C-alpha positions in Angstrom: -3.8 -67.3 -28.5 -0.9 -68.0 -30.9 -1.6 -64.7 -32.7 -1.4 -62.9 -29.3 1.9 -64.5 -28.5 3.3 -63.6 -31.9 2.3 -60.0 -31.6 3.5 -59.6 -28.0 6.6 -61.8 -27.8 8.9 -58.9 -27.2 6.8 -57.7 -24.3 6.5 -61.1 -22.9 10.3 -61.6 -23.2 10.9 -58.3 -21.5 8.6 -58.9 -18.6 9.8 -62.5 -18.0 13.4 -61.3 -18.0 12.7 -58.6 -15.5 10.9 -61.1 -13.3 13.8 -63.5 -13.5 16.3 -60.8 -12.6 14.2 -59.6 -9.7 13.5 -63.2 -8.5 15.5 -64.6 -5.6 15.4 -68.0 -7.4 18.2 -68.2 -10.0 20.1 -70.9 -11.8 23.2 -69.8 -9.8 22.4 -68.0 -6.5 23.5 -64.4 -6.3 25.1 -65.2 -2.9 28.1 -66.5 -4.9 30.0 -63.4 -5.7 30.3 -62.5 -9.4 29.4 -65.9 -10.7 25.8 -65.5 -9.4 25.5 -62.2 -11.3 26.7 -63.6 -14.6 23.6 -65.8 -15.1 21.5 -62.7 -14.7 23.7 -60.8 -17.1 23.5 -63.7 -19.6 19.7 -64.0 -19.4 19.4 -60.2 -19.8 21.9 -60.1 -22.7 20.1 -62.9 -24.6 16.8 -61.2 -24.0 18.1 -57.9 -25.3 19.5 -59.5 -28.5 16.4 -61.5 -29.2 14.1 -58.4 -28.5 16.2 -56.2 -30.8 16.1 -58.9 -33.5 12.4 -59.4 -33.3 11.8 -55.6 -33.2 13.9 -55.0 -36.3 12.2 -57.9 -38.1 8.8 -56.5 -37.2 9.8 -53.0 -38.4 11.0 -54.3 -41.7 7.8 -56.2 -42.2 5.7 -53.1 -41.4 7.9 -51.0 -43.7 7.4 -53.6 -46.5 3.7 -53.6 -45.9 3.5 -49.8 -46.0 5.6 -49.7 -49.2 3.3 -52.2 -50.9 0.2 -50.3 -49.8 1.5 -47.1 -51.3 2.2 -48.7 -54.7 
């Protein structure tokens, strides 16, 4: 289970972020103009930064593994 979560954490983060953005249940309701949208933007922004960081880290690990394999 832990291995599955490690391999698919970017996908899990993406899906959970999309579900949060589409959900009517928010930290700050969207009925409040502008302020309600900023929590969605914040969650989406943090998810994008984390996803990009994890993806870059994984690509570097794969590149290092391929380089070691060729040597």
